[in-house]
ROVOTOR-724514 format. One record per residue (C-alpha): residue number from 1; residue in one letter; x, y, z. Coordinates in nm, 3 decimals, padded with zeros to 5 digits. Last residue first. Layout:
{pos->NUM&code->A&u->X&v->Y&w->Z}
...
***
This chain:
{pos->153&code->X&u->-00.141&v->03.971&w->02.052}
{pos->152&code->X&u->-00.438&v->03.856&w->01.909}
{pos->151&code->X&u->-00.720&v->04.106&w->01.860}
{pos->150&code->X&u->-01.023&v->04.041&w->02.012}
{pos->149&code->X&u->-01.374&v->04.037&w->01.847}
{pos->148&code->X&u->-01.561&v->04.314&w->01.738}
{pos->147&code->X&u->-01.658&v->04.198&w->01.384}
{pos->146&code->X&u->-01.584&v->03.841&w->01.430}
{pos->145&code->X&u->-01.972&v->03.752&w->01.398}
{pos->144&code->X&u->-01.999&v->03.943&w->01.058}
{pos->143&code->X&u->-01.688&v->03.754&w->00.862}
{pos->142&code->X&u->-01.963&v->03.399&w->00.911}
{pos->141&code->X&u->-02.002&v->03.451&w->00.565}
{pos->140&code->X&u->-01.652&v->03.504&w->00.402}
{pos->139&code->X&u->-01.499&v->03.196&w->00.648}
{pos->138&code->X&u->-01.713&v->02.970&w->00.406}
{pos->137&code->X&u->-01.674&v->03.205&w->00.128}
{pos->136&code->X&u->-01.317&v->03.105&w->00.181}
{pos->135&code->X&u->-01.322&v->02.712&w->00.208}
{pos->134&code->X&u->-01.275&v->02.530&w->00.542}
{pos->133&code->X&u->-01.036&v->02.260&w->00.461}
{pos->132&code->X&u->-00.967&v->02.007&w->00.700}
{pos->131&code->X&u->-00.649&v->01.782&w->00.668}
{pos->130&code->X&u->-00.467&v->01.462&w->00.617}
{pos->129&code->X&u->-00.656&v->01.203&w->00.427}
{pos->128&code->X&u->-00.912&v->01.541&w->00.358}
{pos->127&code->X&u->-01.180&v->01.657&w->00.475}
{pos->126&code->X&u->-01.379&v->01.960&w->00.346}
{pos->125&code->X&u->-01.585&v->02.200&w->00.571}
{pos->124&code->X&u->-01.898&v->02.309&w->00.620}
{pos->123&code->X&u->-02.153&v->02.499&w->00.856}
{pos->122&code->X&u->-01.899&v->02.609&w->01.098}
{pos->121&code->X&u->-02.080&v->02.635&w->01.400}
{pos->120&code->X&u->-02.122&v->02.892&w->01.673}
{pos->119&code->X&u->-02.052&v->02.825&w->02.018}
{pos->118&code->X&u->-02.308&v->02.869&w->02.246}
{pos->117&code->X&u->-02.503&v->03.149&w->02.368}
{pos->116&code->X&u->-02.832&v->03.066&w->02.203}
{pos->115&code->X&u->-02.938&v->02.843&w->01.889}
{pos->114&code->X&u->-02.859&v->02.481&w->01.775}
{pos->113&code->X&u->-02.634&v->02.292&w->01.543}
{pos->112&code->X&u->-02.368&v->02.076&w->01.677}
{pos->111&code->X&u->-01.963&v->02.163&w->01.542}
{pos->110&code->X&u->-01.904&v->02.167&w->01.962}
{pos->109&code->X&u->-02.147&v->02.156&w->02.188}
{pos->108&code->X&u->-01.962&v->01.790&w->02.318}
{pos->107&code->X&u->-01.744&v->02.035&w->02.438}
{pos->106&code->X&u->-01.962&v->02.125&w->02.723}
{pos->105&code->X&u->-02.102&v->02.430&w->02.818}
{pos->104&code->X&u->-02.020&v->02.733&w->03.031}
{pos->103&code->X&u->-02.201&v->03.083&w->03.006}
{pos->102&code->X&u->-01.998&v->03.335&w->03.111}
{pos->101&code->X&u->-02.190&v->03.634&w->02.909}
{pos->100&code->X&u->-01.887&v->03.747&w->02.718}
{pos->99&code->X&u->-01.567&v->03.533&w->02.816}
{pos->98&code->X&u->-01.805&v->03.243&w->02.698}
{pos->97&code->X&u->-01.694&v->02.921&w->02.872}
{pos->96&code->X&u->-01.574&v->02.618&w->02.719}
{pos->95&code->X&u->-01.586&v->02.308&w->02.947}
{pos->94&code->X&u->-01.357&v->02.088&w->03.086}
{pos->93&code->X&u->-01.277&v->02.300&w->03.386}
{pos->92&code->X&u->-01.223&v->02.581&w->03.187}
{pos->91&code->X&u->-01.150&v->02.614&w->02.817}
{pos->90&code->X&u->-01.208&v->02.965&w->02.639}
{pos->89&code->X&u->-01.451&v->03.083&w->02.447}
{pos->88&code->X&u->-01.542&v->03.397&w->02.277}
{pos->87&code->X&u->-01.760&v->03.696&w->02.291}
{pos->86&code->X&u->-01.508&v->03.921&w->02.509}
{pos->85&code->X&u->-01.438&v->04.194&w->02.170}
{pos->84&code->X&u->-01.901&v->04.192&w->02.104}
{pos->83&code->X&u->-01.948&v->04.117&w->01.760}
{pos->82&code->X&u->-02.101&v->03.785&w->01.853}
{pos->81&code->X&u->-02.294&v->03.788&w->02.233}
{pos->80&code->X&u->-02.580&v->03.565&w->02.142}
{pos->79&code->X&u->-02.377&v->03.329&w->01.853}
{pos->78&code->X&u->-02.080&v->03.301&w->02.078}
{pos->77&code->X&u->-01.746&v->03.284&w->01.875}
{pos->76&code->X&u->-01.514&v->03.042&w->01.826}
{pos->75&code->X&u->-01.595&v->02.921&w->01.515}
{pos->74&code->X&u->-01.721&v->02.566&w->01.536}
{pos->73&code->X&u->-01.574&v->02.249&w->01.383}
{pos->72&code->X&u->-01.627&v->01.896&w->01.487}
{pos->71&code->X&u->-01.379&v->01.580&w->01.324}
{pos->70&code->X&u->-01.504&v->01.247&w->01.398}
{pos->69&code->X&u->-01.333&v->01.012&w->01.609}
{pos->68&code->X&u->-01.564&v->00.787&w->01.720}
{pos->67&code->X&u->-01.522&v->00.917&w->02.085}
{pos->66&code->X&u->-01.572&v->01.327&w->01.940}
{pos->65&code->X&u->-01.273&v->01.494&w->01.780}
{pos->64&code->X&u->-01.210&v->01.890&w->01.850}
{pos->63&code->X&u->-01.175&v->02.174&w->01.632}
{pos->62&code->X&u->-01.221&v->02.558&w->01.817}
{pos->61&code->X&u->-01.175&v->02.803&w->01.498}
{pos->60&code->X&u->-01.067&v->03.149&w->01.517}
{pos->59&code->X&u->-01.088&v->03.498&w->01.364}
{pos->58&code->X&u->-00.841&v->03.758&w->01.298}
{pos->57&code->X&u->-00.951&v->04.047&w->01.058}
{pos->56&code->X&u->-00.789&v->04.137&w->00.729}
{pos->55&code->X&u->-00.933&v->03.898&w->00.498}
{pos->54&code->X&u->-01.107&v->03.630&w->00.711}
{pos->53&code->X&u->-00.786&v->03.543&w->00.913}
{pos->52&code->X&u->-00.693&v->03.189&w->01.114}
{pos->51&code->X&u->-00.583&v->03.096&w->01.501}
{pos->50&code->X&u->-00.693&v->02.741&w->01.545}
{pos->49&code->X&u->-00.783&v->02.670&w->01.923}
{pos->48&code->X&u->-00.790&v->02.277&w->02.020}
{pos->47&code->X&u->-01.063&v->02.134&w->02.198}
{pos->46&code->X&u->-00.950&v->01.797&w->02.369}
{pos->45&code->X&u->-00.983&v->01.470&w->02.204}
{pos->44&code->X&u->-00.797&v->01.556&w->01.910}
{pos->43&code->X&u->-00.709&v->01.810&w->01.626}
{pos->42&code->X&u->-00.360&v->01.870&w->01.529}
{pos->41&code->X&u->-00.290&v->01.589&w->01.347}
{pos->40&code->X&u->-00.550&v->01.669&w->01.110}
{pos->39&code->X&u->-00.380&v->01.963&w->00.949}
{pos->38&code->X&u->-00.610&v->02.271&w->00.935}
{pos->37&code->X&u->-00.598&v->02.459&w->00.613}
{pos->36&code->X&u->-00.839&v->02.760&w->00.659}
{pos->35&code->X&u->-00.950&v->02.912&w->00.205}
{pos->34&code->X&u->-00.839&v->03.220&w->00.142}
{pos->33&code->X&u->-00.773&v->03.134&w->-00.210}
{pos->32&code->X&u->-00.354&v->03.202&w->-00.109}
{pos->31&code->X&u->-00.431&v->02.887&w->00.104}
{pos->30&code->X&u->-00.478&v->03.031&w->00.495}
{pos->29&code->X&u->-00.227&v->02.792&w->00.727}
{pos->28&code->X&u->-00.307&v->02.724&w->01.063}
{pos->27&code->X&u->-00.152&v->02.851&w->01.401}
{pos->26&code->X&u->-00.242&v->02.635&w->01.700}
{pos->25&code->X&u->-00.336&v->02.808&w->02.004}
{pos->24&code->X&u->-00.273&v->02.791&w->02.326}
{pos->23&code->X&u->00.021&v->02.972&w->02.422}
{pos->22&code->X&u->00.074&v->03.004&w->02.776}
{pos->21&code->X&u->00.062&v->03.356&w->02.890}
{pos->20&code->X&u->00.362&v->03.506&w->03.063}
{pos->19&code->X&u->00.338&v->03.591&w->03.427}
{pos->18&code->X&u->00.538&v->03.267&w->03.564}
{pos->17&code->X&u->00.807&v->03.392&w->03.326}
{pos->16&code->X&u->00.823&v->03.712&w->03.405}
{pos->15&code->X&u->00.885&v->03.596&w->03.815}
{pos->14&code->X&u->01.147&v->03.384&w->03.706}
{pos->13&code->X&u->01.314&v->03.584&w->03.428}
{pos->12&code->X&u->01.317&v->03.882&w->03.764}
{pos->11&code->X&u->01.412&v->03.685&w->04.039}
{pos->10&code->X&u->01.744&v->03.574&w->03.793}
{pos->9&code->X&u->01.866&v->03.929&w->03.713}
{pos->8&code->X&u->01.785&v->04.003&w->04.106}
{pos->7&code->X&u->02.024&v->03.704&w->04.243}
{pos->6&code->X&u->02.308&v->03.804&w->03.931}
{pos->5&code->X&u->02.296&v->04.154&w->04.043}
{pos->4&code->X&u->02.307&v->04.156&w->04.438}
{pos->3&code->X&u->02.685&v->04.003&w->04.420}
{pos->2&code->X&u->02.762&v->04.301&w->04.198}
{pos->1&code->X&u->02.713&v->04.542&w->04.417}
***
Protein backbone atom coordinates (compact mmCIF):
# COMPACT_ATOMS: atom_id res chain seq x y z
CA UNK A 1 0.00 0.00 0.00
CA UNK A 2 2.84 2.41 0.85
CA UNK A 3 4.28 1.82 -2.62
CA UNK A 4 1.07 3.14 -4.20
CA UNK A 5 0.77 6.33 -2.15
CA UNK A 6 3.72 8.19 -3.74
CA UNK A 7 2.72 7.47 -7.38
CA UNK A 8 -0.89 8.42 -6.63
CA UNK A 9 0.18 11.67 -4.98
CA UNK A 10 2.43 12.52 -7.94
CA UNK A 11 -0.36 11.80 -10.41
CA UNK A 12 -2.75 14.04 -8.44
CA UNK A 13 -0.21 16.87 -8.41
CA UNK A 14 0.45 16.58 -12.14
CA UNK A 15 -3.24 16.52 -12.99
CA UNK A 16 -4.05 19.50 -10.78
CA UNK A 17 -1.22 21.48 -12.41
CA UNK A 18 -2.63 20.79 -15.87
CA UNK A 19 -6.03 22.08 -14.86
CA UNK A 20 -4.75 25.29 -13.26
CA UNK A 21 -5.44 28.41 -15.30
CA UNK A 22 -2.40 30.44 -16.22
CA UNK A 23 -2.48 33.90 -14.66
CA UNK A 24 -2.70 36.11 -17.73
CA UNK A 25 -3.29 39.42 -16.00
CA UNK A 26 -0.92 42.03 -14.63
CA UNK A 27 -1.75 43.66 -11.33
CA UNK A 28 -1.61 47.43 -11.25
CA UNK A 29 -1.14 50.07 -8.63
CA UNK A 30 -4.16 51.99 -7.45
CA UNK A 31 -3.03 55.29 -5.99
CA UNK A 32 -4.63 56.50 -2.77
CA UNK A 33 -6.71 58.95 -4.81
CA UNK A 34 -8.09 56.10 -6.97
CA UNK A 35 -5.91 56.72 -10.04
CA UNK A 36 -4.74 53.59 -11.87
CA UNK A 37 -0.98 53.53 -12.47
CA UNK A 38 0.38 51.10 -15.09
CA UNK A 39 4.13 50.59 -15.44
CA UNK A 40 5.23 51.19 -19.04
CA UNK A 41 7.60 48.20 -18.91
CA UNK A 42 4.49 45.96 -18.52
CA UNK A 43 3.13 47.08 -21.90
CA UNK A 44 4.39 45.45 -25.10
CA UNK A 45 3.35 44.46 -28.60
CA UNK A 46 0.95 41.80 -27.27
CA UNK A 47 -2.15 42.76 -25.26
CA UNK A 48 -1.62 43.02 -21.53
CA UNK A 49 -4.68 42.59 -19.31
CA UNK A 50 -4.36 44.79 -16.24
CA UNK A 51 -6.55 44.28 -13.19
CA UNK A 52 -7.88 47.26 -11.31
CA UNK A 53 -10.82 48.60 -9.34
CA UNK A 54 -13.31 51.39 -9.67
CA UNK A 55 -14.12 51.99 -6.03
CA UNK A 56 -14.65 48.43 -4.79
CA UNK A 57 -15.75 47.05 -8.16
CA UNK A 58 -13.33 44.96 -10.24
CA UNK A 59 -12.45 46.13 -13.73
CA UNK A 60 -9.72 45.57 -16.26
CA UNK A 61 -7.78 47.54 -18.87
CA UNK A 62 -6.21 46.11 -22.03
CA UNK A 63 -2.91 47.82 -22.91
CA UNK A 64 -0.73 47.43 -26.00
CA UNK A 65 2.00 49.26 -27.90
CA UNK A 66 1.46 49.64 -31.62
CA UNK A 67 4.20 49.29 -34.26
CA UNK A 68 5.30 52.89 -33.59
CA UNK A 69 5.57 52.24 -29.84
CA UNK A 70 2.47 54.29 -29.03
CA UNK A 71 0.60 53.10 -25.95
CA UNK A 72 -3.09 52.34 -26.54
CA UNK A 73 -5.63 51.49 -23.86
CA UNK A 74 -9.17 50.10 -23.78
CA UNK A 75 -11.38 48.93 -20.96
CA UNK A 76 -11.82 45.17 -21.08
CA UNK A 77 -15.53 45.34 -21.70
CA UNK A 78 -17.57 45.28 -24.87
CA UNK A 79 -19.36 48.49 -25.91
CA UNK A 80 -22.55 46.63 -26.82
CA UNK A 81 -22.49 43.85 -24.21
CA UNK A 82 -21.22 45.99 -21.29
CA UNK A 83 -22.83 45.21 -17.97
CA UNK A 84 -23.16 41.50 -18.78
CA UNK A 85 -21.03 39.09 -16.71
CA UNK A 86 -19.28 37.78 -19.84
CA UNK A 87 -18.77 41.17 -21.56
CA UNK A 88 -14.99 40.92 -21.59
CA UNK A 89 -12.39 40.01 -24.18
CA UNK A 90 -9.86 37.21 -24.22
CA UNK A 91 -7.01 36.87 -26.63
CA UNK A 92 -7.61 34.01 -29.07
CA UNK A 93 -5.77 33.25 -32.30
CA UNK A 94 -3.98 36.61 -32.27
CA UNK A 95 -7.17 38.64 -31.83
CA UNK A 96 -9.70 39.60 -29.17
CA UNK A 97 -12.96 37.69 -28.73
CA UNK A 98 -15.92 38.97 -26.71
CA UNK A 99 -16.86 36.21 -24.28
CA UNK A 100 -20.50 37.33 -24.31
CA UNK A 101 -21.40 37.63 -28.00
CA UNK A 102 -18.41 35.93 -29.63
CA UNK A 103 -17.46 38.78 -31.97
CA UNK A 104 -13.75 38.76 -32.77
CA UNK A 105 -11.51 41.74 -33.41
CA UNK A 106 -7.93 42.51 -34.29
CA UNK A 107 -5.76 43.83 -31.48
CA UNK A 108 -5.59 47.00 -33.60
CA UNK A 109 -8.98 47.95 -32.10
CA UNK A 110 -7.41 48.51 -28.66
CA UNK A 111 -7.46 52.20 -27.85
CA UNK A 112 -9.35 53.25 -30.94
CA UNK A 113 -12.74 54.89 -31.05
CA UNK A 114 -15.74 53.61 -32.90
CA UNK A 115 -19.03 52.05 -32.05
CA UNK A 116 -20.27 48.50 -31.96
CA UNK A 117 -19.26 45.30 -30.29
CA UNK A 118 -15.63 46.18 -29.64
CA UNK A 119 -13.52 47.20 -26.64
CA UNK A 120 -14.62 50.39 -24.88
CA UNK A 121 -11.87 52.98 -25.33
CA UNK A 122 -10.18 54.67 -22.36
CA UNK A 123 -10.84 58.30 -23.35
CA UNK A 124 -8.07 60.00 -21.37
CA UNK A 125 -4.83 59.07 -19.65
CA UNK A 126 -1.46 60.62 -18.87
CA UNK A 127 1.92 59.26 -19.94
CA UNK A 128 4.92 59.83 -17.69
CA UNK A 129 8.51 58.67 -18.20
CA UNK A 130 7.78 55.29 -16.63
CA UNK A 131 4.01 54.87 -16.35
CA UNK A 132 0.52 55.44 -17.68
CA UNK A 133 -1.95 57.05 -15.28
CA UNK A 134 -5.72 56.81 -15.68
CA UNK A 135 -7.36 59.38 -13.43
CA UNK A 136 -9.94 58.24 -10.89
CA UNK A 137 -12.65 60.41 -12.49
CA UNK A 138 -12.00 58.78 -15.88
CA UNK A 139 -12.36 55.36 -14.26
CA UNK A 140 -15.50 56.46 -12.42
CA UNK A 141 -17.10 57.50 -15.72
CA UNK A 142 -16.77 53.87 -16.90
CA UNK A 143 -18.16 52.31 -13.72
CA UNK A 144 -21.55 51.36 -15.20
CA UNK A 145 -19.81 49.41 -17.99
CA UNK A 146 -18.51 47.02 -15.33
CA UNK A 147 -21.71 46.81 -13.25
CA UNK A 148 -22.35 43.09 -13.87
CA UNK A 149 -18.86 42.22 -15.00
CA UNK A 150 -16.94 39.08 -13.98
CA UNK A 151 -15.35 38.84 -10.56
CA UNK A 152 -11.73 37.77 -10.37
CA UNK A 153 -10.96 34.55 -8.52
